[in-house]
Structures are given as C-alpha cells and as structure tokens.
TIDOSE-128244 format. One line per 10 residues: their letters; for each residue x, y, z of C-alpha. Coordinates in nm, 2 decimals, always signed. Layout:
# residues N
a> X:Y:Z  ...
//
This chain:
# residues 107
metavlaqrt> +24.99:-11.83:+18.20  +24.98:-11.79:+18.59  +24.67:-11.58:+18.54  +24.49:-11.86:+18.35  +24.58:-12.12:+18.62  +24.45:-11.89:+18.89  +24.13:-11.84:+18.69  +24.07:-12.22:+18.71  +24.10:-12.24:+19.10  +23.78:-12.23:+19.27
vappgsndpr> +23.85:-12.38:+19.61  +24.15:-12.31:+19.82  +24.30:-12.58:+20.04  +24.23:-12.52:+20.40  +24.48:-12.27:+20.58  +24.65:-12.21:+20.25  +24.74:-11.85:+20.15  +25.00:-11.95:+19.89  +24.88:-11.87:+19.55  +25.13:-12.12:+19.40
epvmpaprvi> +24.97:-12.41:+19.58  +24.74:-12.62:+19.36  +24.38:-12.58:+19.43  +24.11:-12.85:+19.37  +23.80:-12.75:+19.17  +23.48:-12.73:+19.35  +23.30:-13.07:+19.36  +23.03:-13.13:+19.12  +22.69:-13.31:+19.22  +22.67:-13.63:+19.03
advssyeqml> +22.34:-13.75:+19.16  +22.09:-13.71:+19.44  +21.98:-14.06:+19.55  +21.75:-14.19:+19.82  +21.75:-14.56:+19.74  +21.99:-14.83:+19.65  +21.84:-14.87:+19.30  +21.89:-14.49:+19.24  +22.25:-14.52:+19.36  +22.32:-14.80:+19.11
aalrdrvnel> +22.16:-14.60:+18.84  +22.40:-14.30:+18.92  +22.70:-14.53:+18.93  +22.60:-14.67:+18.59  +22.57:-14.31:+18.45  +22.91:-14.22:+18.59  +23.06:-14.54:+18.43  +22.91:-14.44:+18.09  +23.02:-14.08:+18.14  +23.38:-14.18:+18.20
qvngerfdey> +23.36:-14.46:+17.93  +23.50:-14.72:+18.18  +23.62:-15.05:+18.05  +23.49:-15.29:+18.32  +23.78:-15.54:+18.34  +24.05:-15.27:+18.35  +23.85:-15.09:+18.62  +23.81:-15.41:+18.82  +24.20:-15.46:+18.80  +24.26:-15.09:+18.89
cglpkgylsk> +24.03:-15.11:+19.20  +24.16:-15.45:+19.30  +23.83:-15.63:+19.23  +23.79:-15.98:+19.09  +23.77:-15.97:+18.71  +23.41:-15.89:+18.59  +23.30:-15.78:+18.94  +23.18:-15.43:+18.84  +22.93:-15.57:+18.60  +22.81:-15.81:+18.88
ligikpirrl> +22.76:-15.50:+19.10  +22.61:-15.25:+18.88  +22.47:-15.43:+18.58  +22.11:-15.41:+18.48  +22.04:-15.72:+18.69  +22.31:-15.71:+18.95  +22.40:-16.05:+19.10  +22.62:-15.90:+19.38  +22.56:-15.60:+19.61  +22.80:-15.32:+19.69
gmtsfapvla> +22.91:-15.40:+20.04  +23.19:-15.32:+20.30  +23.46:-15.46:+20.08  +23.36:-15.32:+19.73  +23.19:-14.98:+19.82  +23.50:-14.78:+19.87  +23.70:-14.91:+19.59  +23.42:-14.85:+19.34  +23.35:-14.50:+19.45  +23.73:-14.41:+19.45
glglrgglms> +23.78:-14.57:+19.11  +23.50:-14.35:+18.97  +23.64:-14.05:+19.15  +23.33:-14.02:+19.37  +23.27:-13.95:+19.74  +22.96:-14.00:+19.93  +22.76:-13.76:+20.15  +22.44:-13.74:+20.34  +22.21:-13.45:+20.37  +21.95:-13.36:+20.62
lagrwmr> +21.62:-13.26:+20.49  +21.45:-13.01:+20.70  +21.13:-13.12:+20.86  +21.15:-13.48:+20.71  +21.24:-13.69:+21.00  +21.02:-13.87:+21.26  +21.04:-13.78:+21.62
//
C-alpha cells in the first residue's frame, strides 16, 4: 500500500526528505485568461466541473445568499472585487498566477 501512496506523490514539500510526509499533487492549469470575461468563463467552467450548488457555495465562502450567481452568471450584476475575489477562488480550490510573455511588453 505504501508503494501506491508514493506513486501518487508528484511534488515534495519544500525542505522535506521524509517519505511519510503527505505530498500535494502537481497543480493543474484550469485556464489561461487575459481578460475579465475569460476569467468569468473559466470560473463558470470550474463551477460546472465541481457541480457546485450556488447557495451552499455562498454559505461555505461567507458570501451573501445568491451572490455567486450575481458574480459569474451569464449577465453578472456584480463584479469580483477585493472582498469576493479571494473567497471565490479559495472555495473553488483555485489560485491565481501571472505569467510574463517574452517580447510582449511595451518599453
């Protein structure tokens, strides 16, 4: 059984040499976005992938009832902002990142 567990491990924790210590799987790229609309579409896809119930999600994340649909619905009436961005990403098991595109910046 230990062999099966070790086979699933793909990324070791920093500074860890203990094979018994749990290891997180390598992150999976969910989407590559370059606009707010693309980000919303990616969040909608993630909600569908996880089969999220909106009202339970709102409660879990500490958002007002029905807020997720106001944020990422087809015609959003609210925008993800400083208060809602982190709880929504965390609730969907996501983390953001920025990439530099070589040669695609203005001087």
